[in-house]
N, C-alpha and C positions, 0 to 999 in steps of 0.2 A: 762619681769620677769615671771619665772613659780611660780605659786601658788601652793601650797601643803596643801591647806585645802579640807576638805570632799568634798564641792561642785565643786571642781576642779578635784577631782581624779575620775578615772574611778569607777563606782560603783563595779565592781568585786573587786578591790583592796580594797576599803573600806570594802567589806564583807570579805575580807581575815584577814584585819587589825582586825577586830571585832572578827573573829575566832580564831586568834592567842593569842588577849588578854585574851577571854574567856579560852581557852585552857591552858594558863600560870596559870590562877587563879585556875583553876579546879585541875590542875596536883599539885600545891601545896597544895589545900585542901585535895586531895587525899592523898598525902604523908603523912599529920598529921592522916587521918583516917587508913592509913596502918600501921603505927607505933603503934596507938593505939591498933589496931586489934592485932597485932604480929603475929606469925607463919610465914607461906610462904609469906604473904602480907609484912611482914618487911625484907624480904629477901635483903641484901644491893644491889644487883645487881638492882633487882626492883625498888628500892629507887632511886639509883643513875640514873636509865635509866628516870625515872620519873621526877628528879630534872633537868637533862639535857633537857628534854623535854620541861618544864617550861622556861628555860633560852634560848633555841633556839627559842622558840614562841615568847618571849619578844624581843629578837635581830630582828627576821624576822617583826615583828609589827614597831619597832623603824626605821628600815632601810626604809619601805616604807613610814611612816610618814615624815621621813627625805627627801624623794624624792632621794634617794641613786640609782646610777645606778645600783650598784651590788645587789639590792635586789632580782633579780631573782635568783642569784647564793644561797644566803641564804635561799631563800623560797625552794628552791631544797633540800637544807640539811634539812630544818625544816620539809618537807613532809616526808622524808624517817624516820626521828626520831620520829615523830608522829606516823607514820605506825607501828613500833616497839613498840612503847610504848601502842598502843592501843592492840597490840597482847600480850604483857606482862600482861597488866590489864585483859585482856580476859581470859587470863590462870588462874586467881584467883578463877574462878567458878562463878555460879549464885550469884551475889551481885549487889544490886541496886547503890551502891557507886562506884563500879569499872564499872558498864555498863556506868553510867553517864561519868567517864572518857573515856572510849573506844567510845563513842558517839562523844565527842568533837574533840578527837585526829583524829577520820576518817574524821569529817567535816573540821577540819584544814588541814590535810595532802591533801584532794582534792583539797581546795581552793588553798593552796601553791603550789600544782602541777600545777594549771592553771597559776599562777603567773611566776613559773619557765619555763614554756613552752610558756610565753608570750600571751597567750589567756585569754579570759574573759568567 
């Protein structure tokens, strides 16, 4: 029987799960920040991208936690969405809240790309 607890998973996968869960939470928090800030921060396309990023990060983490064979496909999609979200957030200018989102999206994208490629 395969065990899918943290101690039985590859450490790189555990890191990726953590990154996905953090990215999910930070994207949701950043959506609230952007809606409060208004202006270009509240652009519907930007908000939609952050929402999709949060969703794909949660799905990616769930797939790895479940030990799903298709996690690499989901991680590949997650990496692409996270990169686009990081770019969109970076375009908001010099803003500490947006930079927090950029940083976690890049970290998540990098770890998901490694999972998609099957490397650690």
